[in-house]
C-alpha positions in Angstrom: -11.0 -12.8 -2.6 -10.0 -11.5 -5.9 -11.4 -8.3 -7.4 -10.6 -6.0 -10.3 -9.7 -2.3 -10.3 -12.4 -0.1 -8.7 -13.3 3.5 -9.5 -10.7 5.8 -7.9 -7.9 3.3 -8.1 -4.5 4.9 -8.7 -0.7 4.3 -9.0 0.5 7.2 -6.9 -0.5 6.9 -3.2 0.1 8.5 0.1 2.3 7.3 3.0 0.1 5.2 5.3 -2.5 4.2 2.7 -3.5 0.5 2.5 -4.3 -0.9 -0.9 -5.3 -4.0 -2.8 -3.2 -4.7 -5.9 -5.5 -6.7 -8.2 -2.7 -7.4 -10.8 -0.5 -9.1 -8.2 -3.4 -10.4 -6.0 -1.6 -8.6 -3.0 -2.4 -6.4 0.0 -0.1 -3.4 0.2 1.0 -1.1 3.0 2.5 2.1 1.5 5.1 3.8 3.7 7.8 5.1 1.4 9.2 5.1 -2.2 9.0 1.9 -4.2 11.1 0.7 -7.2 8.4 2.3 -9.4 8.6 5.7 -7.7 9.8 8.7 -9.5 11.5 11.1 -7.1 10.0 11.2 -3.6 6.5 10.0 -4.7 5.1 6.6 -3.5 4.1 4.7 -6.7 2.7 1.2 -6.9 3.9 -1.0 -9.8 0.4 -0.5 -11.3 -3.0 0.8 -10.0 -4.2 -0.2 -6.6 -7.6 0.1 -4.9 -7.2 2.2 -1.8 -9.0 0.3 1.1 -7.8 2.1 4.2 -5.1 4.0 6.1 -2.7 3.3 8.9 -3.8 5.0 12.0 -0.2 5.5 13.4 3.1 6.5 11.9 3.6 4.6 8.7 7.4 5.1 8.9 7.3 2.4 11.7 7.1 -0.1 8.8 10.6 0.9 7.7 11.9 -1.1 10.7 9.9 -4.2 9.8 11.9 -7.2 8.5 10.8 -9.2 5.5 8.2 -11.8 6.5 7.2 -9.9 9.8 3.7 -10.6 11.0 1.4 -7.5 10.8 -2.0 -7.4 12.5 -4.8 -5.3 11.1 -7.7 -4.1 13.1 -10.7 -2.0 12.0 -10.6 1.4 13.7 
């Protein structure tokens, strides 16, 4: 499903937030600084729609390898 930016979309996000990035048609799990970040902030490449939050420690994703399978469940 593709959608555009929704009200409340933003570039700077919090660790553990889940987002949909309409520009790149991608689902995002934010857990640390990105190439677009300034300082210690977590910044998406462009605005994302926030759709949820990780219920555990988002730093666990730092250990995930590229291409790792991630399972999402509604809390």
